[in-house]
C-alpha positions, -999 to +999 in steps of 0.1 A: +734+256-592+705+233-603+686+254-630+663+229-644+627+240-639+607+224-607+588+194-618+560+199-595+538+171-609+562+148-607+572+157-570+533+155-564+529+117-580+565+107-562+549+120-526+515+106-531+531+072-537+548+074-504+520+091-484+508+078-451+473+079-446+468+102-415+502+121-418+493+159-416+528+172-426+526+149-457+489+159-464+503+197-460+532+188-484+508+176-511+487+206-509+515+230-515+525+211-545+493+213-558+492+249-555+524+258-570+512+233-604+505+256-634+483+242-663+509+221-678+516+205-647+482+197-641+480+182-679+512+160-673+497+149-639+461+137-658+484+120-681+507+105-656+485+094-627+465+071-655+494+056-668+510+047-635+476+035-624+474+056-592+441+073-597+423+047-571+450+061-546+449+096-553+414+098-550+415+082-513+449+109-506+424+137-516+399+128-493+424+121-464+438+155-470+407+171-468+400+154-436+432+165-419+426+204-431+450+204-465+425+198-490+443+195-528+431+225-547+426+205-579+404+214-606+369+201-602+368+177-632+400+161-619+388+150-589+355+140-604+376+118-627+394+099-600+364+095-579+349+080-608+377+059-614+378+046-580+342+038-580+348+018-613+375+001-601+355-009-569+329-027-590+356-043-614+373-059-580+340-068-565+336-088-597+368-103-596+363-110-562+331-131-568+353-151-597+379-156-569+355-176-543+346-199-567+382-204-585+400-206-553+374-228-537+372-252-568+413-254-567+413-262-529+389-289-533+408-303-562+443-306-540+457-277-563+483-256-547+476-219-563+495-187-548+475-156-559+498-132-574+497-092-575+468-067-571+442-091-557+465-106-529+485-074-524+451-053-518+436-078-494+465-086-473+487-055-475+471-024-482+458-003-454+431+009-480+419-016-499+402+004-526+437+022-533+446-008-554+428-017-583+435-051-606+419-060-638+420-101-634+431-128-607+467-138-613+475-173-601+509-191-598+502-227-602+528-257-605+535-274-639+527-309-628+488-296-614+482-281-648+456-311-659+440-311-622+436-274-624+421-274-659+394-298-648+386-276-616+382-243-632+361-258-662+337-278-636+335-243-618+320-226-649+350-210-661+357-212-700+391-215-715+402-187-738+423-205-766+425-172-790+449-158-763+487-163-761+498-196-746+522-191-717+513-227-701+515-261-719+485-281-728+462-295-712+461-257-695+453-226-710+466-191-700+435-173-695+403-186-685+372-165-677+338-167-657+310-151-672+285-130-651+250-147-652+226-120-668+253-100-679+280-093-710+306-086-681+332-114-675+363-115-649+396-135-663+422-154-644+458-154-658+474-186-655+513-182-645+537-215-642+566-191-636+569-151-637+558-139-673+591-120-680+606-117-716+629-151-722+658-134-723+655-125-686+654-162-677+688-167-693+700-136-681+698-144-647+694-176-625+659-170-612+641-203-606+601-204-600+605-235-584+622-220-556+589-196-547+570-229-539+598-239-515+592-210-492+552-207-499+530-217-472+493-225-469+466-199-456+438-174-466+432-144-486+398-130-480+389-160-462+394-178-491+420-209-493+452-198-510+490-206-508+514-177-502+548-164-512+572-157-483+578-119-480+609-119-490+599-136-523+568-113-526+590-080-522+615-095-548+592-104-572+573-071-572+606-054-578+612-077-607+580-071-621+585-035-616+620-038-635+619-066-662+581-061-672+579-022-667+612-010-666+601+010-635+577+027-651+547+017-631+544+039-599+520+013-585+543-014-583+564+008-559+535+016-536+529-021-535+563-030-521+557+004-498+525-012-485+542-046-478+574-032-460+550-008-438+526-038-430+550-069-421+586-077-410+605-084-442+640-103-433+666-081-455+692-106-452+670-130-469+659-106-493+698-102-504+705-139-503+677-145-526+690-116-548+725-128-551+712-165-552+694-152-589+715-130-598+688-104-599+707-076-580+709-052-612+671-053-614+662-053-577+688-031-565+678+002-587+640-006-575+653-005-539+672+029-546+640+043-559+623+032-529+646+045-504+644+078-522+608+076-520+605+069-482+639+070-463+621+056-433+619+024-451+644+003-432+648-025-456+653-004-488+680+016-467+694-012-449+702-034-478+710-009-505+747-006-502+752-045-510+724-047-535+730-019-559+758-026-582+785-004-592+797-015-626+795+014-652+766+009-669+746+007-637+760+037-629+749+054-662+715+037-661+710+055-627+720+085-637+700+086-669+668+078-645+667+096-616+640+092-592+623+126-602+621+114-638+602+082-627+564+097-635+572+109-668+594+077-676+576+054-703+586+015-703+577+018-744+597+047-752+626+047-774+648+061-746+686+062-730+676+043-698+653+017-716+684+013-743+706+011-708+684-015-695+693-042-715+729-041-708+722-047-668+731-078-654+746-093-626+773-113-643+801-094-668+794-125-690+756-113-696+765-073-697+786-083-726+758-105-742+737-077-736+757-051-751+761-072-786+726-077-789+719-038-780+722-030-820+698-051-830+671-040-802+677-007-815+674-016-852+642-035-842+627+001-834+601+012-812+580-019-809+609-031-783+602-006-762 
């Protein structure tokens, strides 16, 4: 018998991540969980909702639950906070959209292929409620050979480079460009990618090749703007890898991203599995699919490929035991914890697992700054 206290705040956030708007049963479940929360639960809910970037989503869920007759009996100050964050993020995203119009139009005119990544394209193309997904900048994937033309096009469109920011792309381009808003101190930023911004060790631990993304990319539009798009399968995999490698599964908004894509489009599970095997990233995408299957068992892709996507070697089993789904809301990517230590030993090949094991003492000695 499990004698551990019930984690009501955690269960609420996990249920919220998988919430379907208009689902009366789901709304009733969230309302019940709120009623069962104590003061400590509410404190953790406030902290975890902010950390996992879920506040705009939770505001909309609260409104939907009220409409369905299952009002979330939250403290007024908490509901007001989520409402204010939602309004603030709408304003921020409006500014980013203004910059995206200039940037994507200029790049299209210059013949530069650019893929909008992360929040901007996910909210625009896949989210049922666009304002549920906030974002802080416009991430663009461009080809290394197009950097000179991209730099010239952005400068001519009024963007300014940020040479003081870390340089992840080679000259003549910059990693970050900003567009000042006339008559204001506000500016929107563009974050340039020529690959995925993962720690360098994961470029050697896997066979992931960002060039493969372009082989399946296609032209189209986002918010009526010219843009290139990743294939659905690549979009799902890279979002799962972002959740794993950059955040160690400690950003629940990333799981909502994948849920929205899977609910909005037909994703080929066989292709997802094929690319994960080719890139040797099952050790990072597999746990994400396992968590998704637990959040929403109706997601056919998550349950359909899970048995072949989640490796069964010893350290993977230990990792999944150390970080079960109910503990994700309290998990932190920078914490000095057992799951984060075990994460360094995850890899699809025995050779890379051995290398990870040998490097683990160094990671531990370097302390919290590595977590």
